[in-house]
N, C-alpha and C positions, 0 to 999 in steps of 0.2 A: 752702219748697217752690217750685221753678220751676213756672211756669204757661205754657201755650201755647193758642192758638186751635185748636179742634177742627174744622178744615176748614170745610165749608159750614154747619155748625150755628151758627157764630159764637160759640159758647160758650167761655169760658175754663175750662180744666181743668188739674188737676195733671199734671205730666209723668209721675209715677208714679201709676197708678190701682190699682184692686183688681179682679181677676178673681174671680168668686164661684161658679165651678163647684164648688170644694171645699166650700162650705157648702150645696150642693144635693145632690150625690151623686157616685158613681164615684171617690171618693178615700178610701173608708173612712168610718166613722160620725163625724159631727160633731154634737154636741149643740146644742140651741137656745142654751144659755148660751154655749158656745164660739163659735157663729156670731155672736151679738150682741157678744161680746167682740172678735171680729175687726173688725166694723164700727165699734165704739167706738174701737179702737186706730187704725184707718185714718183716721177723721175727726180724731182728736186729733193725728195726725201730719201733717195738712194735705192728705190725699187728698180730692179733690173729684170723682172719677170712679169709678163702680161699673159693672162690666160683668156682665150676667147673661144668662139665656136661659129661654124658657118650658119647656124640657125638662130643665133642671137640677133633678134630684129631682122631676120631673113638676110643676114649679111651686114647689117648696119654697124654692128660692133666692129667687125673686121675692117670695114671701110673707114670708120672713124680712126681706128688705130693706124691704118695705112696713111691716111691724110696727116695724122700727127707725126708719124715717123718721117714723112717727106719734109715736114717743117722743122724737124729736130734730128738732123742727120748725125749729130754727135752722140746721140744716145746709142749705146752699143749693147742693148739688152737682148733678151730672148723672148720670142712670141710663140706661144703654143696655141694651136687651134684644134678643132675636133671635126669629125665627120661621121656620117651614117644616118643622122637624124633627118636628113632631107629625103630619105627613102619613105615610101608609103608606110612601111613598118621596118624598124631597125633590127631585121632578122638576117639569118644566114643566107636566105635567098637573094638578098640585096647586097651582100658583102662581097662584091665581085671586083676584079681588077678594073673592068670598064667603068663601073661606078666610082671606084676610088680615084681613078684618073680624072673623071669629070668633076668630082667634088674638090679635089685638091687643085685642079686648074682654076676653079672658081675662087677658091680661097687665095691662091697666089695672085690672081687679078685684084681681088678686094684689098689685099695687103700691099700689093705693089712690089712683090719680091719674086725672084726666080726660084728660090728653094725655101720651103717652109722649114723653120727650125725644128718643130716638133708637131706631129699630128697624132691625135688620140682617137681611138674608136669611142664614140660618144654614147656610153651606156646602152649597148644593144640589149634588147629585151629577150633575146634568144641566147641561152647559155651556150648553145652549140657554136656560136661565133668565136667564143674564147678558146675553144679546143680544136678548131678547124685548121688543118695544115694549109689548106688552100688560102685561107685568110692571111696567114703570116707570110706565105709565099708571095702573095700579091703586095703586101707591105714591103717585103724585101725588094721586090721589083721596083717599086717607087723610089726606094733609096738608091738602087743601082742606076736608075734613070735620072737621078738628081732632082726629082720633084720635091722630095722631103729629105731632111738630114737624119732624122730619128723618128721612131714611133713608140707610142704607148697606148694604154687603155684607160678609160674612165669607167668606173664600175659602180654598181649599186651594192653588191654583196661581197662579203669576205670570200666566199667560195669562188666567185668570178675572179677576184684578185689573185688568189692562190693558183688557179688554173693558168692564168696568163703569165705569172711570174716564172713558170717552168720553161717558158720560151727563151732561147738563148739570146735573141737580138732585141728583146723587149727592153726599152730604156726607162720607162716610167709607169707608175700606177697612180691614178688620181682617185681618191676615195673620200667619203665624208668622214671627218674626224673632228670631234670637239668634246667638250666636257659632258655633253649629253648624248654622245655616240662614241663609246669607248671600245667597242668590240674589236676594231682593227689592231688594238694594242696587243691582243693575245697571240695572234699568229701572223698577220699580214706584215707588220713592221719587221719582226725578226726574219721572216722569209725574204723580204725585199732586201734587207741589209746583207744577208748571206749571198744573195744572187747579184748584188751590185745594182739593184733597180731603185730608181729614185721614187720617193713618195711625195705626191702633190696633195696637200690636205685642203679639201674644199668644205664649204658651209661651216667655217670655223666658229661663227657666232650664232649658229642655229637660226639662220634667217633673222638675226637681230635680237632674238630672245636673250642671249647672254650679255647684251649691252645693258640689260636691266632697266630699260626705259618703258616697257609696255605694261599696261594694265589689262584686266579682263575686258575692258570696254574699248580698248584701242581698235581702230578700224583702219583699213587700207583701201587704196583706190581699186576700182573694179578691174582694172587691167594689171593689177599686182597679183602675182601668184599666191601671196599670203592671204588673198581673198578667195581666189578661184580654184586653188589646188589643195585645200586643207584635207580633203578625203581622197586625194589622188585622181581628181577628175580629168586632169590634163596630162600628167606624167607621174612618175613614182612619188608617192606621198612623202617618202623619206627626204626629198629635196626641199620640202617646206617645213620649217621649224624642226628639221632633222627627224621628222616623223613623230614628234612628241605632241600630244594633245595640247592645244594652245593654253587652256586654263591651267592645266597641270604645269606646263612649261613656265607660265608667268609666276606661279607660286615657287617653283624650283629656282627660277632666276632670281627671285628676291633673296633666297638663301645664298645663292652663288654670289650675289652682290655683297652680302655681309662677309663672306669668306674672302672675296677679292679685296675689300677695303682694308683688311688686316695686312695685306702685302704692301700697302702704300700706293698701289696703282689703281687706276680707274677700271671698272669691271670689263669693258671691252678689251682693254690692253692686257689685263690679266688673263682673259679668256684666250686671246691670241698667243700669249706667252705660254700658256698651258700646252697648246698644240705644238708651237715651235720648239719647245724644249723636250719633246718626246724623242727618244733615241730612234733614229732612222728617218725622221721627217726631213725632206729636202727644202721644201718651201710651202708656205701657207698662203692661200689666195682669197682673203676677204674682198668683198666688193665695196664699192663706194659710189654714192650718188652725187657727191660734191667734193670739192677740194679739201675741206676741213676734215671730212671722214677719211680721205686717203692719207692725210698727214698724221692723223691720230692713229690709224692702223699701223703706220710705219714705225711708230714708237716702240712697238713690241719687238722689233728687230734690233733694238739697241739696249734692251733691258738686261740687267744682271740675272743670274739664276734665281728663280723663285724658290722660296723656302719649302722644305720637305713637308712642313705642316699644311701648306696650301694644297699640295698634291694629295695628301692623305684626306683632307677635308672634302676635296672635290670627289675623290673616290667613294667616300662614305655617302655623300649626297647622291651620287649616281646609283649606287647599290640600293639605296632606300627609296628614291622617288622616281628614277628614270628607267633603270635596267629592266624591271618587269614588263614595261611597255614596249621597249624597242629592241632589246638585245637579241632576242630570238628571231627577229624578222629580217635582219640584214647581215 
């Protein structure tokens, strides 16, 4: 497994990490046994970076990771979590030191650690959060107090990322990046590299579209965000299928599948490789609902450089089918 330095954290992490939203909630039911199986398979495959949040299953994802770490003390990886989404609204009004302390204390208890490796502001809806001196002063205080080791931001838009990158103690930016969401390549990745900020790429498979297994008739469980958030009913629509209309996404994914097959890799592996091999990406965090998915995802961290013709074909597909729909929005 390829490893890279995670920006200002100074930590070495696997280029393929594990997103753990699936083992918390909003993707259909995942049992404790399956959740622990995912974590086992990820660790056995060389993954050393888990990404979670305090609202995934109202803390269930953090708790499952904490239980797993207590059973696997030899795993020396990094766990990143997030905060602010427990507020009534993730706005500047609620981005206070008092709230930050309460939320990080809860996450420390859930994970069973004294100091959180990395805490990210979890996609605040108020752009003022990203430019507030008081917010970063509060985060610096948590570092000084030993509650957190480093902090970063998880963003929806390129502008939010660029604003946060200007802050000297920012360690990481988490942003949606995949073959169907390419705008961060233009400015965010270069700016992060120049500032020494790590990039955590989320939704790398566009909620499964890029795996190439869906048809227009595919359905999802009622408690799966791919059913209930297609128009942004619960949170930013960009988190579901990367904001791409499902039917258009299915058709575009069929084309992506043909492009991927020319590399000799399966479509999901090629899709993850496309993200991981972008200059400036520190780690990519696909989710997994079972051990087999975690193992398959990890393969992208061991692959050789993809051919230039692959990147060119993906760029052409994006320009033709996807860019008009999503590029201007985030």
